[in-house]
C-alpha positions, 0 to 999 in steps of 0.5 A: 698689364695695367700694373706694368703701365702704372710702374712705368708711368710712375718710374718716368714721373719720378725720373723726371721730377729728380731731373727737374730738382736738380737743375743747375743755375749758378750765378758767376762772376767772370773776368772780361779780360779772359773773354776778350783773349778768346780766339772769338773777340779776336775775330767777330769784335767790332772795332767800335770802343766799349767800357765797363762800368767803372772803366775811364773814357773820353767826355760824353758829348751826346747820351743816346740812351741805355740799351740792353742785351741778353744773350744765351750759349750752349752749356752742353760739353762747355765749362761755365767759363766758355759758355758764358764767354761766349754768351758776354761776347754775344751781348757785346757784339749786340751792343756794338751793332746798336751803337752803330745803329744809333749813330754813336761811336761808343758803349760806356757804363756796361754792367750785368743786370742778370736776373735784376741783380745789377753789377757793376765792375771794370773788370768782372761780368755776371752770367748765369750758368745752367747745365744746358744754357748760360745767359749773359744780360749786360746794359750800356749806355750809347754814346757819342764821345768828345 
């Protein structure tokens, strides 16, 4: 009996450690445009302009500060692209809501700040994709434009 319990515990530890060593966290760079073309984007984005770092926008009249938004989405039974798009849109919506709260009218210079790696791009965002969870972290300046 003791031997059977020992074997069961040893087997469980082996299986759990194997799962931990195969955990995945892939750092992806994905197109913003793909996320913006989804049905979720068309339904849920607010009517508040946002500009990725490097995109042209009107002159800033008042800078209301830099704010971050980190959002996750389930990666289970979704492609990395789907999960990352969903997390990206959630982070953008969060920044748009912050624009309303701060009295601004746009968010500019949006960059990815996942795991301390800043990625500035007018066309791409960064996403960490795991087997179960994906994460997008963005930072942008809330402003009033001319």
